[in-house]
DSSP file (Angstrom, degrees, kcal/mol; ACC not computed):
  #  RESIDUE AA STRUCTURE BP1 BP2  ACC     N-H-->O    O-->H-N    N-H-->O    O-->H-N    TCO  KAPPA ALPHA  PHI   PSI    X-CA   Y-CA   Z-CA
    1    1 A M              0   0    0      0, 0.0     2,-0.2     0, 0.0    64,-0.1   0.000 360.0 360.0 360.0 140.6  -18.9    4.6    5.3
    2    2 A K  E     -A   64   0A   0     62,-0.7    62,-2.4    64,-0.0     2,-0.6  -0.530 360.0-148.8 -75.2 138.3  -16.3    4.4    2.5
    3    3 A M  E     -A   63   0A   0     60,-0.2     2,-0.6    -2,-0.2    62,-0.0  -0.968   9.7-143.3-112.0 131.2  -15.7    0.9    1.0
    4    4 A E  E     +A   62   0A   0     58,-3.3    58,-1.8    -2,-0.6     2,-0.5  -0.779  19.7 179.9 -90.1 119.3  -12.2    0.4   -0.3
    5    5 A I  E     +AB  61 120A   0     -2,-0.6   115,-3.8   115,-0.5     2,-0.4  -0.968  18.2 172.4-121.0 115.4  -12.2   -1.7   -3.5
    6    6 A E  E     - B   0 119A   0     54,-1.6     2,-0.4    -2,-0.5   113,-0.2  -0.960  28.8-158.9-138.2 134.4   -8.6   -2.1   -4.6
    7    7 A R  E     - B   0 118A   0    111,-2.2   111,-1.9    -2,-0.4     2,-0.4  -0.939  16.7-164.7-111.2 133.8   -6.6   -4.0   -7.2
    8    8 A K  E     + B   0 117A   0     -2,-0.4   129,-1.8   109,-0.2   130,-0.8  -0.955   9.5 175.3-127.0 141.3   -2.8   -4.5   -6.5
    9    9 A F  E     -CB 136 116A   0    107,-1.9   107,-2.1    -2,-0.4     2,-0.3  -0.944  34.3-111.4-140.9 152.8   -0.1   -5.6   -9.1
   10   10 A R  E     - B   0 115A   0    125,-2.8   124,-3.6    -2,-0.3     2,-0.4  -0.627  37.6-128.8 -81.5 154.4    3.7   -6.1   -9.1
   11   11 A V  E     -C  133   0A   0    103,-2.2     2,-0.4    -2,-0.3   103,-0.2  -0.880  21.9-167.0-108.5 137.1    5.4   -3.5  -11.3
   12   12 A V        +     0   0    0    120,-3.2     3,-0.2    -2,-0.4    -2,-0.0  -0.990  54.5   1.8-124.8 137.2    7.9   -4.6  -13.9
   13   13 A G  S    S-     0   0    0     -2,-0.4     3,-0.1     1,-0.2   119,-0.0  -0.097  77.5 -98.9  81.4 176.6   10.2   -2.1  -15.6
   14   14 A D  S >  S+     0   0    0      1,-0.1     3,-1.6     2,-0.1     4,-0.5   0.181  80.1 114.3-121.6  16.3   10.5    1.5  -15.1
   15   15 A E  G >  S+     0   0    0      1,-0.3     3,-0.9    -3,-0.2     4,-0.3   0.787  71.1  68.2 -57.4 -27.7    8.4    3.0  -17.9
   16   16 A W  G >> S+     0   0    0      1,-0.2     3,-1.5     2,-0.1     4,-0.6   0.763  82.6  76.4 -61.4 -28.2    6.0    4.4  -15.3
   17   17 A R  G X4 S+     0   0    0     -3,-1.6     3,-0.7     1,-0.2    -1,-0.2   0.830  84.9  61.3 -51.3 -40.5    8.7    6.8  -14.1
   18   18 A V  G <4 S+     0   0    0     -3,-0.9    -1,-0.2    -4,-0.5    -2,-0.1   0.718 113.5  34.4 -71.1 -13.7    8.3    9.2  -17.0
   19   19 A I  G <4 S+     0   0    0     -3,-1.5    76,-0.5    -4,-0.3    -1,-0.2   0.415  97.0 103.2-114.8   0.1    4.7    9.9  -16.2
   20   20 A A  S << S-     0   0    0     -3,-0.7    74,-0.2    -4,-0.6    72,-0.0  -0.443  70.6-114.2 -83.3 153.8    4.8    9.7  -12.5
   21   21 A D        -     0   0    0     72,-2.1    -1,-0.1    -2,-0.1     3,-0.1  -0.125  46.4 -85.1 -71.2-175.9    4.8   12.6  -10.1
   22   22 A A        -     0   0    0      1,-0.1    -1,-0.1    70,-0.1    70,-0.1   0.697  66.9-126.3 -64.5 -19.3    7.8   13.4   -7.8
   23   23 A G        -     0   0    0     70,-0.1     2,-0.4    67,-0.0    69,-0.2   0.150  11.3-119.5  88.6 149.1    6.7   11.0   -5.1
   24   24 A L  E     -D   91   0A   0     67,-2.4    67,-3.4    -3,-0.1     2,-0.3  -0.981  23.2-116.6-129.2 141.9    6.2   11.5   -1.4
   25   25 A R  E     -D   90   0A   0     -2,-0.4    21,-2.2    65,-0.2     2,-0.4  -0.594  37.6-167.9 -76.7 138.5    8.1    9.7    1.4
   26   26 A C  E     -DE  89  45A   0     63,-3.1    63,-2.0    -2,-0.3     2,-0.5  -0.985  16.2-174.4-139.0 127.3    5.6    7.5    3.4
   27   27 A E  E     +DE  88  44A   0     17,-2.9    17,-3.0    -2,-0.4     2,-0.4  -0.983  14.6 176.1-119.3 124.6    6.0    5.8    6.8
   28   28 A Q  E     -DE  87  43A   0     59,-2.4    59,-3.5    -2,-0.5     2,-0.3  -0.984   6.4-173.5-133.0 142.1    3.2    3.6    8.0
   29   29 A G  E     -DE  86  42A   0     13,-2.7    13,-2.6    -2,-0.4     2,-0.5  -0.894  18.2-128.2-134.9 161.5    2.8    1.4   10.9
   30   30 A Y  E     + E   0  41A   0     55,-1.7    11,-0.2    -2,-0.3     3,-0.2  -0.940  19.5 176.9-123.7 121.0    0.3   -1.1   12.2
   31   31 A I  E    S+     0   0A   0      9,-2.1     2,-0.3    -2,-0.5    -1,-0.1   0.752  87.8   4.8 -83.0 -32.2   -1.3   -1.1   15.7
   32   32 A L  E    S+ E   0  40A   0      8,-1.4     8,-2.9     5,-0.0    -1,-0.3  -0.924  78.4 145.7-158.6 128.1   -3.4   -4.1   14.7
   33   33 A S        +     0   0    0     -2,-0.3     6,-0.1     6,-0.2     5,-0.1  -0.990   0.3 138.4-159.2 159.7   -3.5   -6.2   11.6
   34   34 A G    >   -     0   0    0      3,-0.4     3,-2.0    -2,-0.3   113,-0.0  -0.668  58.6 -92.9 161.9 155.3   -4.0   -9.7   10.2
   35   35 A P  T 3  S+     0   0    0      0, 0.0    22,-0.4     0, 0.0    -1,-0.1   0.776 120.9  31.7 -56.2 -33.1   -5.7  -11.4    7.2
   36   36 A D  T 3  S+     0   0    0     20,-0.1     2,-0.3     2,-0.1    20,-0.1  -0.019 113.6  58.2-118.9  30.2   -9.0  -12.1    9.1
   37   37 A Q  S <  S-     0   0    0     -3,-2.0    -3,-0.4    18,-0.1    20,-0.2  -0.930  91.1 -76.0-144.5 177.0   -9.4   -9.1   11.5
   38   38 A I        -     0   0    0     -2,-0.3     2,-0.4    -5,-0.1    17,-0.2  -0.331  40.9-132.7 -75.9 165.7   -9.5   -5.3   11.2
   39   39 A T  E     - F   0  54A   0     15,-2.1    15,-2.3    -6,-0.1     2,-0.5  -0.929  12.1-164.2-119.6 135.3   -6.5   -3.3   10.6
   40   40 A V  E     -EF  32  53A   0     -8,-2.9    -9,-2.1    -2,-0.4    -8,-1.4  -0.980  21.7-178.9-120.6 115.2   -5.5   -0.2   12.5
   41   41 A R  E     -EF  30  52A   0     11,-2.6    11,-3.0    -2,-0.5     2,-0.4  -0.950  21.1-157.4-128.7 142.0   -2.8    1.8   10.6
   42   42 A V  E     -EF  29  51A   0    -13,-2.6   -13,-2.7    -2,-0.4     2,-0.4  -0.907  21.0-175.3-104.4 134.4   -0.9    5.0   11.3
   43   43 A R  E     -EF  28  50A   0      7,-2.5     7,-2.3    -2,-0.4     2,-0.5  -0.995  21.3-171.3-139.1 139.2    0.6    6.9    8.3
   44   44 A R  E     +EF  27  49A   0    -17,-3.0   -17,-2.9    -2,-0.4     2,-0.5  -0.966  14.8 173.2-120.0 118.3    2.7    9.8    7.8
   45   45 A I  E >   -EF  26  48A   0      3,-2.0     3,-1.8    -2,-0.5   -19,-0.2  -0.988  64.1 -42.0-125.1 122.9    2.9   10.8    4.2
   46   46 A G  T 3  S-     0   0    0    -21,-2.2   -22,-0.0    -2,-0.5     0, 0.0  -0.444 124.2 -26.1  52.6-123.7    4.8   14.1    3.4
   47   47 A D  T 3  S+     0   0    0     -2,-0.1     2,-0.4    -3,-0.1    24,-0.3   0.004 119.4  89.5-104.9  29.2    3.6   16.5    6.0
   48   48 A K  E <   -F   45   0A   0     -3,-1.8    -3,-2.0    22,-0.1     2,-0.3  -0.953  58.2-147.9-129.4 148.4    0.3   15.0    6.9
   49   49 A G  E     -FG  44  69A   0     20,-1.0    20,-2.0    -2,-0.4     2,-0.3  -0.824  14.2-173.3-106.6 143.1   -0.7   12.3    9.4
   50   50 A F  E     -FG  43  68A   0     -7,-2.3    -7,-2.5    -2,-0.3     2,-0.5  -0.999  18.2-157.8-144.7 146.6   -3.5    9.8    9.1
   51   51 A L  E     -FG  42  67A   0     16,-2.5    16,-2.4    -2,-0.3     2,-0.4  -0.978  23.9-175.0-113.1 125.3   -5.3    7.1   11.3
   52   52 A T  E     -FG  41  66A   0    -11,-3.0   -11,-2.6    -2,-0.5     2,-0.5  -0.964  15.7-164.9-131.2 138.1   -7.1    4.5    9.3
   53   53 A L  E     -FG  40  65A   0     12,-3.3    12,-2.8    -2,-0.4     2,-0.4  -0.988  13.2-170.0-120.0 129.5   -9.3    1.5   10.4
   54   54 A K  E     -FG  39  64A   0    -15,-2.3   -15,-2.1    -2,-0.5    10,-0.2  -0.978  11.0-140.3-120.6 126.6  -10.0   -1.2    7.8
   55   55 A G        -     0   0    0      8,-2.8     2,-0.1    -2,-0.4   -18,-0.1  -0.183  44.5 -64.2 -75.2 178.7  -12.5   -4.0    8.1
   56   56 A V        -     0   0    0    -20,-0.1     2,-0.3     1,-0.1    -1,-0.2  -0.372  58.6-114.5 -58.8 130.5  -12.1   -7.5    7.1
   57   57 A A        -     0   0    0    -22,-0.4     2,-0.5   -20,-0.2     5,-0.2  -0.497  22.6-167.8 -74.8 136.5  -11.7   -8.0    3.4
   58   58 A E  B >  S-H   61   0A   0      3,-2.9     3,-1.8    -2,-0.3     2,-0.5  -0.956  72.8 -46.9-114.3 102.4  -14.3   -9.8    1.3
   59   59 A G  T 3  S-     0   0    0     -2,-0.5    -2,-0.1     1,-0.3   -54,-0.0  -0.542 123.5 -25.7  72.5-124.7  -12.6  -10.4   -2.2
   60   60 A I  T 3  S+     0   0    0     -2,-0.5   -54,-1.6    -3,-0.1     2,-0.3   0.340 123.9  87.3-105.5   5.5  -11.0   -7.0   -3.0
   61   61 A S  E <   +AH   5  58A   0     -3,-1.8    -3,-2.9   -56,-0.2   -56,-0.2  -0.801  43.5 157.0-109.1 145.8  -13.4   -4.9   -1.0
   62   62 A R  E     -A    4   0A   0    -58,-1.8   -58,-3.3    -2,-0.3    -5,-0.1  -0.940  44.7 -98.9-163.3 145.1  -13.3   -3.9    2.6
   63   63 A P  E     -A    3   0A   0      0, 0.0    -8,-2.8     0, 0.0     2,-0.3  -0.398  43.1-172.5 -62.5 143.8  -14.8   -1.1    4.8
   64   64 A E  E     -AG   2  54A   0    -62,-2.4   -62,-0.7   -10,-0.2     2,-0.4  -0.987  15.4-175.5-147.8 129.9  -12.3    1.7    5.4
   65   65 A L  E     - G   0  53A   0    -12,-2.8   -12,-3.3    -2,-0.3     2,-0.4  -0.997  12.7-176.5-122.4 131.7  -12.5    4.8    7.7
   66   66 A E  E     - G   0  52A   0     -2,-0.4     2,-0.4   -14,-0.2   -14,-0.2  -0.988   6.4-173.1-134.8 143.5   -9.6    7.3    7.6
   67   67 A Y  E     - G   0  51A   0    -16,-2.4   -16,-2.5    -2,-0.4     2,-0.4  -0.985  23.5-127.5-134.4 136.5   -9.0   10.4    9.6
   68   68 A E  E     - G   0  50A   0     -2,-0.4   -18,-0.3   -18,-0.2   -20,-0.0  -0.674  32.7-177.3 -83.8 141.9   -6.4   13.1    9.2
   69   69 A V  E     - G   0  49A   0    -20,-2.0   -20,-1.0    -2,-0.4     5,-0.1  -0.947  39.2 -76.4-136.7 154.9   -4.5   13.7   12.4
   70   70 A P    >>  -     0   0    0      0, 0.0     4,-1.7     0, 0.0     3,-0.9  -0.313  41.1-124.7 -58.9 142.8   -1.8   16.1   13.3
   71   71 A V  H 3> S+     0   0    0    -24,-0.3     4,-2.4     1,-0.3     5,-0.1   0.785 110.0  57.2 -56.9 -37.8    1.6   15.0   11.9
   72   72 A A  H 3> S+     0   0    0      1,-0.2     4,-1.1     2,-0.2    -1,-0.3   0.860 108.2  46.7 -65.8 -36.7    3.2   15.2   15.3
   73   73 A E  H <> S+     0   0    0     -3,-0.9     4,-2.1     2,-0.2    -2,-0.2   0.806 110.4  52.8 -77.9 -25.3    0.6   12.7   16.7
   74   74 A A  H  X S+     0   0    0     -4,-1.7     4,-2.9     1,-0.2    -2,-0.2   0.946 111.1  47.3 -68.1 -45.3    1.0   10.4   13.7
   75   75 A E  H  X S+     0   0    0     -4,-2.4     4,-1.0     2,-0.2    -2,-0.2   0.735 110.2  52.5 -63.9 -25.3    4.7   10.4   14.4
   76   76 A Y  H  X S+     0   0    0     -4,-1.1     4,-2.6     2,-0.2     5,-0.4   0.893 111.0  47.3 -67.2 -47.9    4.2    9.8   18.1
   77   77 A M  H  X>S+     0   0    0     -4,-2.1     4,-2.1     1,-0.2     5,-0.6   0.875 109.9  52.2 -69.4 -37.0    2.0    6.8   17.3
   78   78 A L  H  X5S+     0   0    0     -4,-2.9     4,-0.5     3,-0.2    -1,-0.2   0.888 116.4  40.5 -58.0 -40.0    4.5    5.3   14.8
   79   79 A E  H  <5S+     0   0    0     -4,-1.0    -2,-0.2    -5,-0.2    -1,-0.2   0.780 128.9  26.7 -77.1 -32.2    7.3    5.6   17.4
   80   80 A N  H  <5S+     0   0    0     -4,-2.6    -3,-0.2     2,-0.1    -2,-0.2   0.711 129.6  31.3-110.4 -26.4    5.4    4.4   20.4
   81   81 A F  H  <5S+     0   0    0     -4,-2.1    -3,-0.2    -5,-0.4    -2,-0.1   0.578 113.3  54.3-112.9  -9.0    2.6    2.2   19.3
   82   82 A C  S ><<S-     0   0    0     -5,-0.6     3,-3.2    -4,-0.5   -52,-0.3   0.535  70.2-178.6-102.3 -20.5    3.9    0.5   16.1
   83   83 A A  T 3  S-     0   0    0      1,-0.3    -1,-0.2    -5,-0.1    -2,-0.1  -0.296  73.8 -19.5  46.1-119.1    7.1   -1.0   17.3
   84   84 A D  T 3  S+     0   0    0      1,-0.1     2,-0.7   -54,-0.1    -1,-0.3   0.084 111.5 103.1-105.8  21.2    8.8   -2.7   14.5
   85   85 A Q    <   +     0   0    0     -3,-3.2   -55,-1.7   -55,-0.2     2,-0.4  -0.395  53.5 126.6 -93.4  55.9    5.6   -2.9   12.4
   86   86 A I  E     -D   29   0A   0     -2,-0.7     2,-0.4    63,-0.3   -57,-0.3  -0.914  42.8-162.8-121.8 136.9    6.6   -0.1   10.1
   87   87 A V  E     -D   28   0A   0    -59,-3.5   -59,-2.4    -2,-0.4     2,-0.4  -0.952   7.6-162.5-114.8 139.4    6.8    0.0    6.3
   88   88 A S  E     +D   27   0A   0     -2,-0.4    19,-2.7    19,-0.4     2,-0.3  -0.963  25.4 140.4-120.5 140.4    8.8    2.7    4.6
   89   89 A K  E     -DI  26 106A   0    -63,-2.0   -63,-3.1    -2,-0.4     2,-0.5  -0.961  47.6-112.8-159.2 169.3    8.3    3.5    0.9
   90   90 A T  E     -DI  25 105A   0     15,-2.2    15,-2.7    -2,-0.3     2,-0.5  -0.990  31.0-150.7-110.4 125.8    8.0    6.4   -1.7
   91   91 A R  E     -DI  24 104A   0    -67,-3.4   -67,-2.4    -2,-0.5     2,-0.3  -0.841  13.5-174.5-102.7 137.4    4.7    6.7   -3.2
   92   92 A F  E     - I   0 103A   0     11,-2.6    11,-2.7    -2,-0.5     2,-0.4  -0.895  14.5-141.4-121.1 150.2    4.3    8.0   -6.7
   93   93 A L  E     - I   0 102A   0     -2,-0.3   -72,-2.1     9,-0.2     2,-0.4  -0.913  15.8-174.6-114.1 139.7    0.9    8.9   -8.5
   94   94 A V  E     - I   0 101A   0      7,-2.8     7,-3.7    -2,-0.4     2,-0.5  -0.988  11.5-150.8-138.3 130.2    0.4    8.1  -12.2
   95   95 A G  E     + I   0 100A   0    -76,-0.5     2,-0.4    -2,-0.4     5,-0.2  -0.852  22.3 165.0 -99.5 123.0   -2.7    9.1  -14.1
   96   96 A I  E >   - I   0  99A   0      3,-2.8     3,-1.3    -2,-0.5    -2,-0.1  -0.932  66.9 -17.3-142.8 123.9   -3.9    7.1  -17.0
   97   97 A G  T 3  S-     0   0    0     -2,-0.4     3,-0.1     1,-0.3    -1,-0.1   0.858 125.8 -50.6  61.6  42.0   -7.2    7.1  -18.7
   98   98 A G  T 3  S+     0   0    0      1,-0.3     2,-0.3     0, 0.0    -1,-0.3   0.468 118.4 105.0  68.1   9.9   -9.0    9.0  -15.8
   99   99 A F  E <   -I   96   0A   0     -3,-1.3    -3,-2.8    19,-0.0     2,-0.5  -0.879  63.9-137.5-111.8 148.4   -7.7    6.6  -13.2
  100  100 A T  E     -I   95   0A   0     -2,-0.3    19,-0.6    -5,-0.2     2,-0.4  -0.945  11.8-160.5-109.6 124.2   -4.9    7.2  -10.6
  101  101 A W  E     -IJ  94 118A   0     -7,-3.7    -7,-2.8    -2,-0.5     2,-0.6  -0.839   8.5-149.5 -98.9 140.3   -2.4    4.4   -9.9
  102  102 A E  E     -IJ  93 117A   0     15,-2.3    15,-2.3    -2,-0.4     2,-0.6  -0.961  14.4-161.7-104.7 117.6   -0.5    4.7   -6.6
  103  103 A I  E     -IJ  92 116A   0    -11,-2.7   -11,-2.6    -2,-0.6     2,-0.6  -0.908   1.1-161.9-101.4 119.6    3.0    3.2   -7.1
  104  104 A D  E     -IJ  91 115A   0     11,-2.5    11,-1.9    -2,-0.6     2,-0.7  -0.893   6.8-167.8-109.3 114.3    4.7    2.3   -4.0
  105  105 A E  E     -IJ  90 114A   0    -15,-2.7   -15,-2.2    -2,-0.6     9,-0.2  -0.898  25.8-140.3 -95.5 113.2    8.6    1.8   -4.2
  106  106 A F  E     -I   89   0A   0      7,-2.4     6,-0.7    -2,-0.7   -17,-0.3  -0.362  16.5-161.5 -83.6 159.1    9.5    0.1   -0.9
  107  107 A L    >   +     0   0    0    -19,-2.7     3,-1.8     4,-0.2   -19,-0.4  -0.640  52.7  13.9-126.3 176.0   12.6    1.0    1.1
  108  108 A G  G >  S+     0   0    0      1,-0.3     3,-2.0     2,-0.2   -21,-0.0  -0.233 130.6   2.8  57.0-129.7   14.5   -0.8    3.9
  109  109 A Q  G 3  S+     0   0    0      1,-0.3    45,-2.2    44,-0.1    -1,-0.3   0.641 138.8  49.0 -60.0 -16.4   13.6   -4.5    4.5
  110  110 A N  G X  S+     0   0    0     -3,-1.8     3,-1.7    43,-0.2    -4,-0.3   0.354  79.4 140.5-106.5  12.0   11.2   -4.3    1.5
  111  111 A Q  T <   +     0   0    0     -3,-2.0    -4,-0.2     1,-0.3     3,-0.1  -0.146  62.2  38.3 -45.1 136.3   13.7   -2.7   -0.9
  112  112 A G  T 3  S+     0   0    0     -6,-0.7     2,-0.5     1,-0.3    -1,-0.3   0.315  90.4 109.2 101.4 -11.5   13.3   -4.2   -4.4
  113  113 A L    <   -     0   0    0     -3,-1.7    -7,-2.4    -7,-0.1     2,-0.4  -0.880  42.3-179.1-106.4 132.3    9.6   -4.5   -4.3
  114  114 A V  E     - J   0 105A   0     -2,-0.5  -103,-2.2  -103,-0.2     2,-0.3  -0.998   6.4-177.4-129.2 126.6    7.4   -2.2   -6.4
  115  115 A L  E     -BJ  10 104A   0    -11,-1.9   -11,-2.5    -2,-0.4     2,-0.4  -0.876  15.0-153.0-124.8 147.5    3.6   -2.4   -6.3
  116  116 A A  E     -BJ   9 103A   0   -107,-2.1  -107,-1.9    -2,-0.3     2,-0.4  -0.989  14.0-170.6-123.3 132.2    0.9   -0.6   -8.2
  117  117 A E  E     -BJ   8 102A   0    -15,-2.3   -15,-2.3    -2,-0.4     2,-0.4  -0.917   4.4-169.0-124.1 147.5   -2.5   -0.2   -6.6
  118  118 A I  E     -BJ   7 101A   0   -111,-1.9  -111,-2.2    -2,-0.4     2,-0.5  -0.995  14.9-143.3-136.5 129.1   -5.9    1.2   -8.2
  119  119 A E  E     -B    6   0A   0    -19,-0.6     2,-0.3    -2,-0.4  -113,-0.2  -0.794  22.8-169.1 -91.5 140.7   -8.9    2.0   -6.4
  120  120 A L  E     -B    5   0A   0   -115,-3.8  -115,-0.5    -2,-0.5     3,-0.1  -0.761  31.1-134.1-124.4 164.6  -12.2    1.1   -8.2
  121  121 A E  S    S+     0   0    0     -2,-0.3     2,-0.3     1,-0.3    -1,-0.1   0.651  94.8  19.3 -90.9 -20.7  -15.9    2.0   -7.7
  122  122 A S  S >  S-     0   0    0   -117,-0.1     3,-1.8     1,-0.1    -1,-0.3  -0.997  76.4-118.6-151.5 150.3  -16.8   -1.7   -8.2
  123  123 A E  T 3  S+     0   0    0     -2,-0.3    -1,-0.1     1,-0.3    -2,-0.0   0.760 117.8  44.5 -64.1 -18.0  -15.1   -5.0   -8.1
  124  124 A D  T 3  S+     0   0    0      2,-0.1    -1,-0.3    -3,-0.0     2,-0.1   0.179  82.3 134.1-103.9  13.8  -16.0   -5.6  -11.8
  125  125 A Q    <   -     0   0    0     -3,-1.8     2,-0.4     1,-0.1    -5,-0.0  -0.430  56.2-126.3 -72.6 136.2  -15.0   -2.0  -13.0
  126  126 A V        +     0   0    0     -2,-0.1    -1,-0.1    -6,-0.0    -2,-0.1  -0.651  33.8 179.2 -81.6 133.2  -12.9   -2.0  -16.2
  127  127 A F        -     0   0    0     -2,-0.4   -30,-0.1    -7,-0.0     2,-0.1  -0.975  36.4 -91.5-136.6 151.3   -9.5    0.0  -15.9
  128  128 A P        -     0   0    0      0, 0.0   -32,-0.1     0, 0.0     0, 0.0  -0.306  35.0-146.6 -54.9 137.8   -6.6    0.6  -18.3
  129  129 A V        -     0   0    0     -2,-0.1     2,-0.0     4,-0.0     0, 0.0  -0.827  14.0-152.8-114.7  91.1   -3.8   -2.0  -18.0
  130  130 A P    >   -     0   0    0      0, 0.0     3,-2.2     0, 0.0  -114,-0.0  -0.283  24.5-114.5 -70.9 154.0   -0.4   -0.4  -18.6
  131  131 A D  T 3  S+     0   0    0      1,-0.3  -116,-0.0  -116,-0.0    -2,-0.0   0.644 109.2  68.1 -66.1 -14.5    2.4   -2.5  -19.9
  132  132 A W  T 3  S+     0   0    0   -121,-0.1  -120,-3.2  -118,-0.0     2,-0.5   0.500  75.1 103.8 -84.8  -4.2    4.4   -2.1  -16.7
  133  133 A L  E <   +C   11   0A   0     -3,-2.2  -122,-0.2  -122,-0.2     3,-0.1  -0.672  46.7 176.6 -84.6 134.1    2.0   -4.1  -14.6
  134  134 A G  E     +     0   0A   0   -124,-3.6    -1,-0.1    -2,-0.5  -123,-0.1   0.206  48.4   3.9-101.4-137.8    3.2   -7.5  -13.8
  135  135 A E  E     -     0   0A   0     28,-0.5  -125,-2.8  -126,-0.1     2,-0.6  -0.234  68.1-123.0 -53.5 132.4    1.6  -10.2  -11.6
  136  136 A D  E     +C    9   0A   0   -127,-0.2  -127,-0.3     1,-0.1     3,-0.2  -0.730  36.2 169.5 -77.0 110.8   -1.9   -9.5  -10.1
  137  137 A V    >   +     0   0    0   -129,-1.8     3,-2.4    -2,-0.6     6,-0.3   0.145  33.7 121.8-112.6  18.5   -1.5   -9.9   -6.3
  138  138 A S  T 3  S+     0   0    0   -130,-0.8    -1,-0.1     1,-0.3  -129,-0.1   0.824  80.3  41.3 -52.7 -35.5   -4.7   -8.5   -5.2
  139  139 A F  T 3  S+     0   0    0     -3,-0.2     2,-0.8  -131,-0.1    -1,-0.3   0.330  91.8  99.8 -96.4   8.7   -5.7  -11.8   -3.4
  140  140 A D    X   -     0   0    0     -3,-2.4     3,-2.6     1,-0.2     4,-0.2  -0.817  56.1-162.8-103.1 101.0   -2.2  -12.4   -1.9
  141  141 A F  G >  S+     0   0    0     -2,-0.8     3,-2.4     1,-0.3     6,-0.4   0.798  83.9  74.7 -52.2 -30.5   -2.0  -11.3    1.7
  142  142 A R  G 3  S+     0   0    0      1,-0.3    -1,-0.3     5,-0.1     6,-0.2   0.826  92.8  53.8 -47.0 -30.7    1.7  -11.3    1.6
  143  143 A Y  G <  S+     0   0    0     -3,-2.6    -1,-0.3    -6,-0.3     2,-0.2   0.437  80.8 108.5 -90.2   2.0    1.6   -8.1   -0.5
  144  144 A T  S <> S-     0   0    0     -3,-2.4     4,-3.0    -4,-0.2     5,-0.2  -0.537  78.6-124.2 -77.9 148.9   -0.5   -6.1    1.9
  145  145 A N  H  > S+     0   0    0      1,-0.2     4,-1.4     2,-0.2    -1,-0.1   0.811 112.5  58.1 -60.6 -28.1    1.5   -3.3    3.7
  146  146 A A  H  > S+     0   0    0      2,-0.2     4,-1.5     1,-0.2    -1,-0.2   0.939 108.0  43.2 -64.3 -47.3    0.4   -4.9    7.0
  147  147 A S  H >> S+     0   0    0     -6,-0.4     4,-3.6     1,-0.2     3,-0.5   0.968 111.4  54.2 -64.2 -55.6    1.9   -8.2    6.1
  148  148 A L  H 3< S+     0   0    0     -4,-3.0    -1,-0.2     1,-0.3    -2,-0.2   0.823 104.3  58.0 -52.0 -30.6    5.2   -6.6    4.7
  149  149 A A  H 3< S+     0   0    0     -4,-1.4   -63,-0.3    -5,-0.2    -1,-0.3   0.937 118.3  30.2 -67.3 -45.1    5.5   -4.8    8.1
  150  150 A A  H << S+     0   0    0     -4,-1.5    -2,-0.2    -3,-0.5    -1,-0.2   0.873 134.9  27.5 -79.9 -37.4    5.5   -8.0    9.9
  151  151 A H  S  < S-     0   0    0     -4,-3.6    -1,-0.2    -5,-0.1    -2,-0.1  -0.727  86.5-151.4-132.2  76.5    7.2  -10.3    7.2
  152  152 A P    >   -     0   0    0      0, 0.0     3,-1.5     0, 0.0     4,-0.3  -0.068  23.0-114.3 -55.8 156.1    9.4   -8.1    5.1
  153  153 A F  G >  S+     0   0    0      1,-0.3     3,-1.7     2,-0.2   -43,-0.2   0.838 112.5  65.4 -51.6 -43.3   10.2   -8.9    1.3
  154  154 A A  G 3  S+     0   0    0    -45,-2.2    -1,-0.3     1,-0.3   -44,-0.1   0.769  99.5  52.1 -59.0 -26.8   13.9   -9.4    2.2
  155  155 A E  G <  S+     0   0    0     -3,-1.5    -1,-0.3   -46,-0.2    -2,-0.2   0.549  86.8 103.4 -90.5  -2.2   13.0  -12.4    4.3
  156  156 A W  S <  S-     0   0    0     -3,-1.7     5,-0.1    -4,-0.3    -3,-0.0  -0.371  84.7 -94.8 -68.3 145.1   10.9  -14.1    1.5
  157  157 A K    >>  -     0   0    0      1,-0.1     3,-1.1    -2,-0.1     4,-0.7  -0.314  35.4-113.7 -57.3 150.4   12.5  -17.1   -0.3
  158  158 A N  G >4 S+     0   0    0      1,-0.3     3,-1.0     2,-0.2     4,-0.4   0.857 115.6  60.4 -59.1 -35.7   14.1  -16.1   -3.6
  159  159 A S  G >4 S+     0   0    0      1,-0.3     3,-0.6     2,-0.2    -1,-0.3   0.784 101.1  54.2 -72.4 -20.2   11.6  -18.1   -5.6
  160  160 A S  G <4 S+     0   0    0     -3,-1.1    -1,-0.3     1,-0.2    -2,-0.2   0.696 101.5  60.7 -79.2 -17.9    8.8  -15.9   -4.2
  161  161 A K  G << S+     0   0    0     -3,-1.0    -1,-0.2    -4,-0.7    -2,-0.2   0.501  74.1 117.1 -78.0  -9.2   10.6  -12.8   -5.3
  162  162 A S    <         0   0    0     -3,-0.6    -3,-0.0    -4,-0.4     0, 0.0  -0.344 360.0 360.0 -71.2 146.1   10.6  -13.6   -9.0
  163  163 A S              0   0    0    -29,-0.0   -28,-0.5    -2,-0.0    -1,-0.2   0.448 360.0 360.0 -84.6 360.0    8.6  -11.1  -11.1
């Protein structure tokens, strides 16, 4: 079983755009989610569909099982099983020093939020820290996609939005 070990940061500035790929539109919805329970996610990214199960997080690590599903089935699940628990974003990939950063520029009710994630092999693994990384939000549940689906960035108090 795969263990997801992930760090997440707010992004400041646009310098990352000059080295990013073209980006893919991503829609993901949640059938089940919460800070202390498993998460069941459906995702359509580009022309592919995925069903993902994530265990309860311990620090920045949690078990993850992900399965590719036909895109038509992913779209059906998003429309019929996820109700209003959907996050829309464009995902960009940026390679730096042998690592791949996933940069999510959120749309809709989460517009204005840009996050960068990096997957690691261990919780103490050293990784390059580009200048466009802002606040480390790895331990702040509000910045999980599941939380953003239920409590969009647009609803947060202005003081919480500051970079």
